[in-house]
CHARMM-style PDB file with segment names, atoms N, HN, CA, C and O in Angstrom:
ATOM      1  N   MET     1     -21.881 -43.310  19.691  1.00  0.00      PROA
ATOM      2  CA  MET     1     -22.713 -42.242  19.743  1.00  0.00      PROA
ATOM      3  C   MET     1     -24.143 -42.689  19.676  1.00  0.00      PROA
ATOM      4  O   MET     1     -24.526 -43.429  18.770  1.00  0.00      PROA
ATOM      5  N   LYS     2     -24.972 -42.233  20.661  1.00  0.00      PROA
ATOM      6  HN  LYS     2     -24.662 -41.631  21.397  1.00  0.00      PROA
ATOM      7  CA  LYS     2     -26.341 -42.630  20.610  1.00  0.00      PROA
ATOM      8  C   LYS     2     -27.188 -41.708  19.855  1.00  0.00      PROA
ATOM      9  O   LYS     2     -26.751 -40.588  19.591  1.00  0.00      PROA
ATOM     10  N   LEU     3     -28.388 -42.075  19.471  1.00  0.00      PROA
ATOM     11  HN  LEU     3     -28.743 -42.985  19.686  1.00  0.00      PROA
ATOM     12  CA  LEU     3     -29.390 -41.118  18.740  1.00  0.00      PROA
ATOM     13  C   LEU     3     -29.725 -40.078  19.786  1.00  0.00      PROA
ATOM     14  O   LEU     3     -29.821 -38.915  19.395  1.00  0.00      PROA
ATOM     15  N   SER     4     -29.908 -40.339  21.021  1.00  0.00      PROA
ATOM     16  HN  SER     4     -29.829 -41.284  21.338  1.00  0.00      PROA
ATOM     17  CA  SER     4     -30.251 -39.209  21.944  1.00  0.00      PROA
ATOM     18  C   SER     4     -29.129 -38.153  21.987  1.00  0.00      PROA
ATOM     19  O   SER     4     -29.378 -36.985  22.286  1.00  0.00      PROA
ATOM     20  N   ASP     5     -27.944 -38.563  21.697  1.00  0.00      PROA
ATOM     21  HN  ASP     5     -27.741 -39.512  21.454  1.00  0.00      PROA
ATOM     22  CA  ASP     5     -26.825 -37.574  21.718  1.00  0.00      PROA
ATOM     23  C   ASP     5     -26.860 -36.633  20.441  1.00  0.00      PROA
ATOM     24  O   ASP     5     -26.500 -35.456  20.464  1.00  0.00      PROA
ATOM     25  N   VAL     6     -27.339 -37.299  19.329  1.00  0.00      PROA
ATOM     26  HN  VAL     6     -27.632 -38.255  19.311  1.00  0.00      PROA
ATOM     27  CA  VAL     6     -27.320 -36.705  18.051  1.00  0.00      PROA
ATOM     28  C   VAL     6     -28.645 -35.664  18.129  1.00  0.00      PROA
ATOM     29  O   VAL     6     -28.582 -34.553  17.603  1.00  0.00      PROA
ATOM     30  N   MET     7     -29.717 -36.080  18.757  1.00  0.00      PROA
ATOM     31  HN  MET     7     -29.769 -36.983  19.184  1.00  0.00      PROA
ATOM     32  CA  MET     7     -30.954 -35.196  18.903  1.00  0.00      PROA
ATOM     33  C   MET     7     -30.710 -34.073  19.694  1.00  0.00      PROA
ATOM     34  O   MET     7     -31.106 -32.960  19.349  1.00  0.00      PROA
ATOM     35  N   SER     8     -30.014 -34.295  20.854  1.00  0.00      PROA
ATOM     36  HN  SER     8     -29.692 -35.200  21.135  1.00  0.00      PROA
ATOM     37  CA  SER     8     -29.726 -33.165  21.786  1.00  0.00      PROA
ATOM     38  C   SER     8     -28.777 -32.132  21.057  1.00  0.00      PROA
ATOM     39  O   SER     8     -28.952 -30.927  21.239  1.00  0.00      PROA
ATOM     40  N   ALA     9     -27.884 -32.548  20.323  1.00  0.00      PROA
ATOM     41  HN  ALA     9     -27.742 -33.527  20.175  1.00  0.00      PROA
ATOM     42  CA  ALA     9     -27.093 -31.659  19.574  1.00  0.00      PROA
ATOM     43  C   ALA     9     -27.803 -30.878  18.454  1.00  0.00      PROA
ATOM     44  O   ALA     9     -27.465 -29.755  18.080  1.00  0.00      PROA
ATOM     45  N   ALA    10     -28.711 -31.520  18.016  1.00  0.00      PROA
ATOM     46  HN  ALA    10     -28.985 -32.432  18.320  1.00  0.00      PROA
ATOM     47  CA  ALA    10     -29.621 -30.913  16.875  1.00  0.00      PROA
ATOM     48  C   ALA    10     -30.714 -29.858  17.415  1.00  0.00      PROA
ATOM     49  O   ALA    10     -31.513 -29.341  16.635  1.00  0.00      PROA
ATOM     50  N   SER    11     -30.702 -29.568  18.800  1.00  0.00      PROA
ATOM     51  HN  SER    11     -30.052 -29.989  19.433  1.00  0.00      PROA
ATOM     52  CA  SER    11     -31.751 -28.902  19.276  1.00  0.00      PROA
ATOM     53  C   SER    11     -31.662 -27.327  18.884  1.00  0.00      PROA
ATOM     54  O   SER    11     -32.626 -26.582  19.058  1.00  0.00      PROA
ATOM     55  N   SER    12     -30.473 -26.898  18.361  1.00  0.00      PROA
ATOM     56  HN  SER    12     -29.690 -27.504  18.220  1.00  0.00      PROA
ATOM     57  CA  SER    12     -30.371 -25.596  17.883  1.00  0.00      PROA
ATOM     58  C   SER    12     -31.070 -25.509  16.416  1.00  0.00      PROA
ATOM     59  O   SER    12     -31.269 -24.395  15.933  1.00  0.00      PROA
ATOM     60  N   LEU    13     -31.373 -26.464  15.841  1.00  0.00      PROA
ATOM     61  HN  LEU    13     -31.212 -27.369  16.233  1.00  0.00      PROA
ATOM     62  CA  LEU    13     -31.999 -26.425  14.447  1.00  0.00      PROA
ATOM     63  C   LEU    13     -33.431 -26.060  14.594  1.00  0.00      PROA
ATOM     64  O   LEU    13     -34.066 -25.803  13.572  1.00  0.00      PROA
ATOM     65  N   THR    14     -33.989 -26.010  15.717  1.00  0.00      PROA
ATOM     66  HN  THR    14     -33.473 -26.219  16.548  1.00  0.00      PROA
ATOM     67  CA  THR    14     -35.455 -25.486  15.771  1.00  0.00      PROA
ATOM     68  C   THR    14     -35.635 -24.126  15.432  1.00  0.00      PROA
ATOM     69  O   THR    14     -36.721 -23.737  15.002  1.00  0.00      PROA
ATOM     70  N   SER    15     -34.682 -23.373  15.583  1.00  0.00      PROA
ATOM     71  HN  SER    15     -33.800 -23.688  15.932  1.00  0.00      PROA
ATOM     72  CA  SER    15     -34.754 -21.865  15.259  1.00  0.00      PROA
ATOM     73  C   SER    15     -34.937 -21.737  13.768  1.00  0.00      PROA
ATOM     74  O   SER    15     -35.671 -20.844  13.345  1.00  0.00      PROA
ATOM     75  N   TYR    16     -34.369 -22.505  12.995  1.00  0.00      PROA
ATOM     76  HN  TYR    16     -33.774 -23.231  13.339  1.00  0.00      PROA
ATOM     77  CA  TYR    16     -34.609 -22.516  11.546  1.00  0.00      PROA
ATOM     78  C   TYR    16     -35.979 -22.723  11.201  1.00  0.00      PROA
ATOM     79  O   TYR    16     -36.468 -22.040  10.301  1.00  0.00      PROA
ATOM     80  N   ALA    17     -36.749 -23.689  11.878  1.00  0.00      PROA
ATOM     81  HN  ALA    17     -36.352 -24.244  12.609  1.00  0.00      PROA
ATOM     82  CA  ALA    17     -38.003 -23.944  11.560  1.00  0.00      PROA
ATOM     83  C   ALA    17     -38.937 -22.800  11.970  1.00  0.00      PROA
ATOM     84  O   ALA    17     -39.937 -22.566  11.292  1.00  0.00      PROA
ATOM     85  N   GLU    18     -38.655 -22.117  13.006  1.00  0.00      PROA
ATOM     86  HN  GLU    18     -37.842 -22.307  13.557  1.00  0.00      PROA
ATOM     87  CA  GLU    18     -39.454 -20.952  13.536  1.00  0.00      PROA
ATOM     88  C   GLU    18     -39.254 -19.856  12.539  1.00  0.00      PROA
ATOM     89  O   GLU    18     -40.215 -19.188  12.159  1.00  0.00      PROA
ATOM     90  N   VAL    19     -37.991 -19.640  12.084  1.00  0.00      PROA
ATOM     91  HN  VAL    19     -37.210 -20.184  12.393  1.00  0.00      PROA
ATOM     92  CA  VAL    19     -37.768 -18.480  11.119  1.00  0.00      PROA
ATOM     93  C   VAL    19     -38.552 -18.828   9.762  1.00  0.00      PROA
ATOM     94  O   VAL    19     -39.244 -17.964   9.223  1.00  0.00      PROA
ATOM     95  N   ALA    20     -38.431 -20.054   9.253  1.00  0.00      PROA
ATOM     96  HN  ALA    20     -37.869 -20.756   9.691  1.00  0.00      PROA
ATOM     97  CA  ALA    20     -39.161 -20.436   8.180  1.00  0.00      PROA
ATOM     98  C   ALA    20     -40.713 -20.032   8.334  1.00  0.00      PROA
ATOM     99  O   ALA    20     -41.364 -19.380   7.517  1.00  0.00      PROA
ATOM    100  N   LEU    21     -41.127 -20.519   9.458  1.00  0.00      PROA
ATOM    101  HN  LEU    21     -40.598 -21.048  10.121  1.00  0.00      PROA
ATOM    102  CA  LEU    21     -42.681 -20.296   9.698  1.00  0.00      PROA
ATOM    103  C   LEU    21     -42.997 -18.859   9.735  1.00  0.00      PROA
ATOM    104  O   LEU    21     -44.102 -18.477   9.349  1.00  0.00      PROA
ATOM    105  N   VAL    22     -42.110 -18.035  10.170  1.00  0.00      PROA
ATOM    106  HN  VAL    22     -41.213 -18.346  10.483  1.00  0.00      PROA
ATOM    107  CA  VAL    22     -42.482 -16.509  10.400  1.00  0.00      PROA
ATOM    108  C   VAL    22     -42.382 -15.929   8.889  1.00  0.00      PROA
ATOM    109  O   VAL    22     -43.194 -15.109   8.458  1.00  0.00      PROA
ATOM    110  N   ILE    23     -41.346 -16.419   8.164  1.00  0.00      PROA
ATOM    111  HN  ILE    23     -40.687 -17.084   8.514  1.00  0.00      PROA
ATOM    112  CA  ILE    23     -41.206 -15.972   6.673  1.00  0.00      PROA
ATOM    113  C   ILE    23     -42.507 -16.450   6.015  1.00  0.00      PROA
ATOM    114  O   ILE    23     -43.122 -15.625   5.339  1.00  0.00      PROA
ATOM    115  N   PHE    24     -42.955 -17.599   6.131  1.00  0.00      PROA
ATOM    116  HN  PHE    24     -42.455 -18.268   6.680  1.00  0.00      PROA
ATOM    117  CA  PHE    24     -44.096 -18.273   5.468  1.00  0.00      PROA
ATOM    118  C   PHE    24     -45.276 -17.434   5.742  1.00  0.00      PROA
ATOM    119  O   PHE    24     -45.993 -17.086   4.804  1.00  0.00      PROA
ATOM    120  N   ILE    25     -45.530 -17.089   6.934  1.00  0.00      PROA
ATOM    121  HN  ILE    25     -44.947 -17.372   7.696  1.00  0.00      PROA
ATOM    122  CA  ILE    25     -46.695 -16.256   7.489  1.00  0.00      PROA
ATOM    123  C   ILE    25     -46.727 -14.918   6.882  1.00  0.00      PROA
ATOM    124  O   ILE    25     -47.769 -14.444   6.429  1.00  0.00      PROA
ATOM    125  N   GLY    26     -45.555 -14.280   6.866  1.00  0.00      PROA
ATOM    126  HN  GLY    26     -44.709 -14.666   7.234  1.00  0.00      PROA
ATOM    127  CA  GLY    26     -45.300 -12.986   6.382  1.00  0.00      PROA
ATOM    128  C   GLY    26     -45.653 -12.921   4.751  1.00  0.00      PROA
ATOM    129  O   GLY    26     -46.347 -12.017   4.286  1.00  0.00      PROA
ATOM    130  N   VAL    27     -45.118 -13.935   3.989  1.00  0.00      PROA
ATOM    131  HN  VAL    27     -44.555 -14.669   4.367  1.00  0.00      PROA
ATOM    132  CA  VAL    27     -45.482 -13.893   2.554  1.00  0.00      PROA
ATOM    133  C   VAL    27     -46.955 -14.271   2.439  1.00  0.00      PROA
ATOM    134  O   VAL    27     -47.656 -13.686   1.613  1.00  0.00      PROA
ATOM    135  N   PHE    28     -47.449 -15.203   3.212  1.00  0.00      PROA
ATOM    136  HN  PHE    28     -46.880 -15.678   3.883  1.00  0.00      PROA
ATOM    137  CA  PHE    28     -48.966 -15.469   2.995  1.00  0.00      PROA
ATOM    138  C   PHE    28     -49.762 -14.303   3.164  1.00  0.00      PROA
ATOM    139  O   PHE    28     -50.613 -14.043   2.314  1.00  0.00      PROA
ATOM    140  N   LEU    29     -49.586 -13.525   4.209  1.00  0.00      PROA
ATOM    141  HN  LEU    29     -48.894 -13.736   4.899  1.00  0.00      PROA
ATOM    142  CA  LEU    29     -50.203 -12.265   4.608  1.00  0.00      PROA
ATOM    143  C   LEU    29     -50.117 -11.249   3.402  1.00  0.00      PROA
ATOM    144  O   LEU    29     -51.076 -10.657   2.907  1.00  0.00      PROA
ATOM    145  N   GLY    30     -48.900 -11.162   3.049  1.00  0.00      PROA
ATOM    146  HN  GLY    30     -48.120 -11.643   3.451  1.00  0.00      PROA
ATOM    147  CA  GLY    30     -48.648 -10.285   1.882  1.00  0.00      PROA
ATOM    148  C   GLY    30     -49.357 -10.538   0.437  1.00  0.00      PROA
ATOM    149  O   GLY    30     -49.797  -9.639  -0.279  1.00  0.00      PROA
ATOM    150  N   VAL    31     -49.382 -11.797   0.173  1.00  0.00      PROA
ATOM    151  HN  VAL    31     -49.024 -12.527   0.755  1.00  0.00      PROA
ATOM    152  CA  VAL    31     -50.298 -12.381  -0.996  1.00  0.00      PROA
ATOM    153  C   VAL    31     -51.717 -11.984  -0.847  1.00  0.00      PROA
ATOM    154  O   VAL    31     -52.388 -11.427  -1.716  1.00  0.00      PROA
ATOM    155  N   ALA    32     -52.184 -12.390   0.566  1.00  0.00      PROA
ATOM    156  HN  ALA    32     -51.639 -12.842   1.272  1.00  0.00      PROA
ATOM    157  CA  ALA    32     -53.608 -12.196   0.791  1.00  0.00      PROA
ATOM    158  C   ALA    32     -53.989 -10.625   0.643  1.00  0.00      PROA
ATOM    159  O   ALA    32     -54.994 -10.234   0.049  1.00  0.00      PROA
ATOM    160  N   LEU    33     -53.122  -9.858   1.214  1.00  0.00      PROA
ATOM    161  HN  LEU    33     -52.305 -10.176   1.697  1.00  0.00      PROA
ATOM    162  CA  LEU    33     -53.477  -8.351   1.285  1.00  0.00      PROA
ATOM    163  C   LEU    33     -53.383  -7.927  -0.318  1.00  0.00      PROA
ATOM    164  O   LEU    33     -54.197  -7.136  -0.795  1.00  0.00      PROA
ATOM    165  N   ASP    34     -52.454  -8.446  -1.008  1.00  0.00      PROA
ATOM    166  HN  ASP    34     -51.793  -9.089  -0.621  1.00  0.00      PROA
ATOM    167  CA  ASP    34     -52.377  -8.098  -2.415  1.00  0.00      PROA
ATOM    168  C   ASP    34     -53.678  -8.606  -3.256  1.00  0.00      PROA
ATOM    169  O   ASP    34     -54.153  -7.835  -4.090  1.00  0.00      PROA
ATOM    170  N   LEU    35     -54.165  -9.676  -3.088  1.00  0.00      PROA
ATOM    171  HN  LEU    35     -53.779 -10.302  -2.411  1.00  0.00      PROA
ATOM    172  CA  LEU    35     -55.375 -10.070  -3.615  1.00  0.00      PROA
ATOM    173  C   LEU    35     -56.575  -9.307  -3.192  1.00  0.00      PROA
ATOM    174  O   LEU    35     -57.453  -9.058  -4.017  1.00  0.00      PROA
ATOM    175  N   VAL    36     -56.665  -8.938  -2.008  1.00  0.00      PROA
ATOM    176  HN  VAL    36     -55.952  -9.141  -1.338  1.00  0.00      PROA
ATOM    177  CA  VAL    36     -57.711  -7.970  -1.503  1.00  0.00      PROA
ATOM    178  C   VAL    36     -57.593  -6.601  -2.266  1.00  0.00      PROA
ATOM    179  O   VAL    36     -58.584  -6.068  -2.766  1.00  0.00      PROA
ATOM    180  N   ARG    37     -56.325  -6.055  -2.331  1.00  0.00      PROA
ATOM    181  HN  ARG    37     -55.520  -6.488  -1.925  1.00  0.00      PROA
ATOM    182  CA  ARG    37     -56.165  -4.832  -3.039  1.00  0.00      PROA
ATOM    183  C   ARG    37     -56.464  -4.906  -4.562  1.00  0.00      PROA
ATOM    184  O   ARG    37     -57.012  -3.983  -5.165  1.00  0.00      PROA
ATOM    185  N   ALA    38     -56.072  -6.050  -5.136  1.00  0.00      PROA
ATOM    186  HN  ALA    38     -55.627  -6.800  -4.647  1.00  0.00      PROA
ATOM    187  CA  ALA    38     -56.391  -6.360  -6.633  1.00  0.00      PROA
ATOM    188  C   ALA    38     -57.789  -6.408  -6.875  1.00  0.00      PROA
ATOM    189  O   ALA    38     -58.225  -5.967  -7.939  1.00  0.00      PROA
ATOM    190  N   GLY    39     -58.597  -6.924  -5.953  1.00  0.00      PROA
ATOM    191  HN  GLY    39     -58.243  -7.281  -5.089  1.00  0.00      PROA
ATOM    192  CA  GLY    39     -60.115  -6.947  -6.095  1.00  0.00      PROA
ATOM    193  C   GLY    39     -60.717  -5.578  -6.057  1.00  0.00      PROA
ATOM    194  O   GLY    39     -61.701  -5.311  -6.746  1.00  0.00      PROA
ATOM    195  N   GLN    40     -60.118  -4.656  -5.223  1.00  0.00      PROA
ATOM    196  HN  GLN    40     -59.318  -4.873  -4.663  1.00  0.00      PROA
ATOM    197  CA  GLN    40     -60.641  -3.282  -5.181  1.00  0.00      PROA
ATOM    198  C   GLN    40     -60.230  -2.581  -6.445  1.00  0.00      PROA
ATOM    199  O   GLN    40     -60.986  -1.778  -6.992  1.00  0.00      PROA
ATOM    200  N   ARG    41     -58.914  -2.907  -6.965  1.00  0.00      PROA
ATOM    201  HN  ARG    41     -58.300  -3.560  -6.521  1.00  0.00      PROA
ATOM    202  CA  ARG    41     -58.578  -2.216  -8.259  1.00  0.00      PROA
ATOM    203  C   ARG    41     -59.399  -2.713  -9.355  1.00  0.00      PROA
ATOM    204  O   ARG    41     -59.760  -1.947 -10.249  1.00  0.00      PROA
ATOM    205  N   HSD    42     -59.720  -3.956  -9.345  1.00  0.00      PROA
ATOM    206  HN  HSD    42     -59.427  -4.579  -8.619  1.00  0.00      PROA
ATOM    207  CA  HSD    42     -60.552  -4.471 -10.541  1.00  0.00      PROA
ATOM    208  C   HSD    42     -62.029  -3.985 -10.406  1.00  0.00      PROA
ATOM    209  O   HSD    42     -62.714  -3.861 -11.421  1.00  0.00      PROA
ATOM    210  N   GLU    43     -62.554  -3.695  -9.110  1.00  0.00      PROA
ATOM    211  HN  GLU    43     -61.997  -3.795  -8.286  1.00  0.00      PROA
ATOM    212  CA  GLU    43     -63.816  -3.177  -9.022  1.00  0.00      PROA
ATOM    213  C   GLU    43     -63.848  -1.663  -9.573  1.00  0.00      PROA
ATOM    214  O   GLU    43     -64.809  -1.239 -10.214  1.00  0.00      PROA
ATOM    215  N   ALA    44     -62.791  -0.939  -9.289  1.00  0.00      PROA
ATOM    216  HN  ALA    44     -62.010  -1.284  -8.768  1.00  0.00      PROA
ATOM    217  CA  ALA    44     -62.738   0.395  -9.930  1.00  0.00      PROA
ATOM    218  C   ALA    44     -62.666   0.314 -11.414  1.00  0.00      PROA
ATOM    219  O   ALA    44     -63.340   1.046 -12.139  1.00  0.00      PROA
ATOM    220  N   MET    45     -61.752  -0.683 -11.900  1.00  0.00      PROA
ATOM    221  HN  MET    45     -61.205  -1.278 -11.311  1.00  0.00      PROA
ATOM    222  CA  MET    45     -61.610  -0.823 -13.359  1.00  0.00      PROA
ATOM    223  C   MET    45     -62.898  -1.286 -14.053  1.00  0.00      PROA
ATOM    224  O   MET    45     -63.085  -1.065 -15.250  1.00  0.00      PROA
ATOM    225  N   ARG    46     -63.698  -1.872 -13.351  1.00  0.00      PROA
ATOM    226  HN  ARG    46     -63.545  -2.051 -12.379  1.00  0.00      PROA
ATOM    227  CA  ARG    46     -65.043  -2.258 -13.955  1.00  0.00      PROA
ATOM    228  C   ARG    46     -65.995  -1.051 -14.382  1.00  0.00      PROA
ATOM    229  O   ARG    46     -66.851  -1.199 -15.255  1.00  0.00      PROA
ATOM    230  N   LEU    47     -65.808   0.045 -13.770  1.00  0.00      PROA
ATOM    231  HN  LEU    47     -65.113   0.165 -13.061  1.00  0.00      PROA
ATOM    232  CA  LEU    47     -66.467   1.227 -13.882  1.00  0.00      PROA
ATOM    233  C   LEU    47     -65.920   1.961 -15.196  1.00  0.00      PROA
ATOM    234  O   LEU    47     -66.621   2.822 -15.728  1.00  0.00      PROA
ATOM    235  N   LEU    48     -64.781   1.653 -15.672  1.00  0.00      PROA
ATOM    236  HN  LEU    48     -64.211   0.954 -15.240  1.00  0.00      PROA
ATOM    237  CA  LEU    48     -64.251   2.358 -16.808  1.00  0.00      PROA
ATOM    238  C   LEU    48     -64.745   1.907 -18.112  1.00  0.00      PROA
ATOM    239  O   LEU    48     -65.028   0.719 -18.269  1.00  0.00      PROA
ATOM    240  N   THR    49     -64.885   2.854 -19.166  1.00  0.00      PROA
ATOM    241  HN  THR    49     -64.655   3.819 -19.038  1.00  0.00      PROA
ATOM    242  CA  THR    49     -65.482   2.428 -20.522  1.00  0.00      PROA
ATOM    243  C   THR    49     -64.378   1.721 -21.212  1.00  0.00      PROA
ATOM    244  O   THR    49     -63.200   2.012 -21.005  1.00  0.00      PROA
ATOM    245  N   LEU    50     -64.756   0.789 -22.033  1.00  0.00      PROA
ATOM    246  HN  LEU    50     -65.713   0.553 -22.201  1.00  0.00      PROA
ATOM    247  CA  LEU    50     -63.795   0.143 -22.956  1.00  0.00      PROA
ATOM    248  C   LEU    50     -63.782   0.692 -24.345  1.00  0.00      PROA
ATOM    249  O   LEU    50     -62.874   0.357 -25.106  1.00  0.00      PROA
ATOM    250  N   SER    51     -64.705   1.498 -24.724  1.00  0.00      PROA
ATOM    251  HN  SER    51     -65.442   1.771 -24.106  1.00  0.00      PROA
ATOM    252  CA  SER    51     -64.652   2.177 -25.975  1.00  0.00      PROA
ATOM    253  C   SER    51     -65.086   3.531 -25.843  1.00  0.00      PROA
ATOM    254  O   SER    51     -65.591   3.948 -24.801  1.00  0.00      PROA
ATOM    255  N   ASP    52     -64.886   4.330 -27.001  1.00  0.00      PROA
ATOM    256  HN  ASP    52     -64.476   3.991 -27.848  1.00  0.00      PROA
ATOM    257  CA  ASP    52     -65.337   5.692 -27.039  1.00  0.00      PROA
ATOM    258  C   ASP    52     -66.857   5.808 -27.551  1.00  0.00      PROA
ATOM    259  O   ASP    52     -67.335   6.917 -27.786  1.00  0.00      PROA
ATOM    260  N   GLU    53     -67.518   4.759 -27.697  1.00  0.00      PROA
ATOM    261  HN  GLU    53     -67.130   3.858 -27.506  1.00  0.00      PROA
ATOM    262  CA  GLU    53     -68.944   4.852 -28.197  1.00  0.00      PROA
ATOM    263  C   GLU    53     -69.769   5.577 -27.207  1.00  0.00      PROA
ATOM    264  O   GLU    53     -70.643   6.333 -27.629  1.00  0.00      PROA
ATOM    265  N   GLU    54     -69.591   5.433 -25.958  1.00  0.00      PROA
ATOM    266  HN  GLU    54     -68.880   4.818 -25.615  1.00  0.00      PROA
ATOM    267  CA  GLU    54     -70.385   6.153 -24.965  1.00  0.00      PROA
ATOM    268  C   GLU    54     -70.168   7.548 -24.844  1.00  0.00      PROA
ATOM    269  O   GLU    54     -71.048   8.268 -24.371  1.00  0.00      PROA
ATOM    270  N   THR    55     -68.852   8.093 -25.307  1.00  0.00      PROA
ATOM    271  HN  THR    55     -68.138   7.508 -25.692  1.00  0.00      PROA
ATOM    272  CA  THR    55     -68.608   9.417 -25.118  1.00  0.00      PROA
ATOM    273  C   THR    55     -68.910  10.145 -26.499  1.00  0.00      PROA
ATOM    274  O   THR    55     -69.018  11.370 -26.555  1.00  0.00      PROA
ATOM    275  N   GLY    56     -69.027   9.399 -27.504  1.00  0.00      PROA
ATOM    276  HN  GLY    56     -68.940   8.403 -27.459  1.00  0.00      PROA
ATOM    277  CA  GLY    56     -69.446  10.046 -28.834  1.00  0.00      PROA
ATOM    278  C   GLY    56     -68.316  10.764 -29.587  1.00  0.00      PROA
ATOM    279  O   GLY    56     -68.560  11.657 -30.398  1.00  0.00      PROA
ATOM    280  N   ARG    57     -67.045  10.342 -29.291  1.00  0.00      PROA
ATOM    281  HN  ARG    57     -66.846   9.617 -28.632  1.00  0.00      PROA
ATOM    282  CA  ARG    57     -65.861  10.901 -29.890  1.00  0.00      PROA
ATOM    283  C   ARG    57     -65.101   9.839 -30.472  1.00  0.00      PROA
ATOM    284  O   ARG    57     -65.177   8.715 -29.974  1.00  0.00      PROA
ATOM    285  N   ARG    58     -64.323  10.076 -31.538  1.00  0.00      PROA
ATOM    286  HN  ARG    58     -64.260  10.988 -31.942  1.00  0.00      PROA
ATOM    287  CA  ARG    58     -63.355   9.092 -32.068  1.00  0.00      PROA
ATOM    288  C   ARG    58     -62.079   8.999 -31.322  1.00  0.00      PROA
ATOM    289  O   ARG    58     -61.530   9.995 -30.851  1.00  0.00      PROA
ATOM    290  N   SER    59     -61.560   7.667 -31.205  1.00  0.00      PROA
ATOM    291  HN  SER    59     -62.007   6.858 -31.587  1.00  0.00      PROA
ATOM    292  CA  SER    59     -60.432   7.546 -30.603  1.00  0.00      PROA
ATOM    293  C   SER    59     -59.114   7.963 -31.242  1.00  0.00      PROA
ATOM    294  O   SER    59     -58.832   7.625 -32.391  1.00  0.00      PROA
ATOM    295  N   GLU    60     -58.274   8.738 -30.444  1.00  0.00      PROA
ATOM    296  HN  GLU    60     -58.503   9.013 -29.510  1.00  0.00      PROA
ATOM    297  CA  GLU    60     -57.071   9.196 -31.070  1.00  0.00      PROA
ATOM    298  C   GLU    60     -56.065   8.186 -31.359  1.00  0.00      PROA
ATOM    299  O   GLU    60     -55.314   8.283 -32.329  1.00  0.00      PROA
ATOM    300  N   ARG    61     -56.035   7.169 -30.493  1.00  0.00      PROA
ATOM    301  HN  ARG    61     -56.646   7.091 -29.704  1.00  0.00      PROA
ATOM    302  CA  ARG    61     -55.049   6.176 -30.661  1.00  0.00      PROA
ATOM    303  C   ARG    61     -55.285   5.245 -31.881  1.00  0.00      PROA
ATOM    304  O   ARG    61     -54.343   4.726 -32.480  1.00  0.00      PROA
ATOM    305  N   HSD    62     -56.513   5.068 -32.203  1.00  0.00      PROA
ATOM    306  HN  HSD    62     -57.278   5.489 -31.716  1.00  0.00      PROA
ATOM    307  CA  HSD    62     -56.879   4.138 -33.366  1.00  0.00      PROA
ATOM    308  C   HSD    62     -57.650   5.048 -34.322  1.00  0.00      PROA
ATOM    309  O   HSD    62     -58.869   5.170 -34.199  1.00  0.00      PROA
ATOM    310  N   PRO    63     -56.930   5.724 -35.323  1.00  0.00      PROA
ATOM    311  CA  PRO    63     -57.712   6.515 -36.154  1.00  0.00      PROA
ATOM    312  C   PRO    63     -58.560   5.865 -37.056  1.00  0.00      PROA
ATOM    313  O   PRO    63     -59.393   6.549 -37.651  1.00  0.00      PROA
ATOM    314  N   GLY    64     -58.482   4.474 -37.291  1.00  0.00      PROA
ATOM    315  HN  GLY    64     -57.806   3.919 -36.807  1.00  0.00      PROA
ATOM    316  CA  GLY    64     -59.483   3.792 -38.151  1.00  0.00      PROA
ATOM    317  C   GLY    64     -60.643   3.229 -37.287  1.00  0.00      PROA
ATOM    318  O   GLY    64     -61.451   2.453 -37.799  1.00  0.00      PROA
ATOM    319  N   ALA    65     -60.733   3.571 -36.102  1.00  0.00      PROA
ATOM    320  HN  ALA    65     -60.077   4.201 -35.686  1.00  0.00      PROA
ATOM    321  CA  ALA    65     -61.711   2.829 -35.280  1.00  0.00      PROA
ATOM    322  C   ALA    65     -63.044   3.616 -35.634  1.00  0.00      PROA
ATOM    323  O   ALA    65     -63.001   4.798 -35.975  1.00  0.00      PROA
ATOM    324  N   ARG    66     -64.181   2.934 -35.540  1.00  0.00      PROA
ATOM    325  HN  ARG    66     -64.217   1.974 -35.263  1.00  0.00      PROA
ATOM    326  CA  ARG    66     -65.441   3.335 -35.768  1.00  0.00      PROA
ATOM    327  C   ARG    66     -66.018   4.079 -34.473  1.00  0.00      PROA
ATOM    328  O   ARG    66     -65.763   3.583 -33.375  1.00  0.00      PROA
ATOM    329  N   SER    67     -66.724   5.156 -34.546  1.00  0.00      PROA
ATOM    330  HN  SER    67     -66.931   5.558 -35.438  1.00  0.00      PROA
ATOM    331  CA  SER    67     -67.222   5.782 -33.475  1.00  0.00      PROA
ATOM    332  C   SER    67     -68.729   5.606 -33.196  1.00  0.00      PROA
ATOM    333  OT1 SER    67     -69.246   6.158 -32.224  1.00  0.00      PROA
TER     334      SER     67
END
């Protein structure tokens, strides 16, 4: 058995590499889109207040919190 015989029989294995490449590109694009959306979510969260000091009322969740 020659190496050329083995390699010609292994030509059907190229489809596995192509499928793996398509899966990788799909996952990569999914992660990239999730990072872009996370940036938009973080930008919206940046505008939220962290305490009730700006509203002038006491927090109902933390009764001992100072206003």
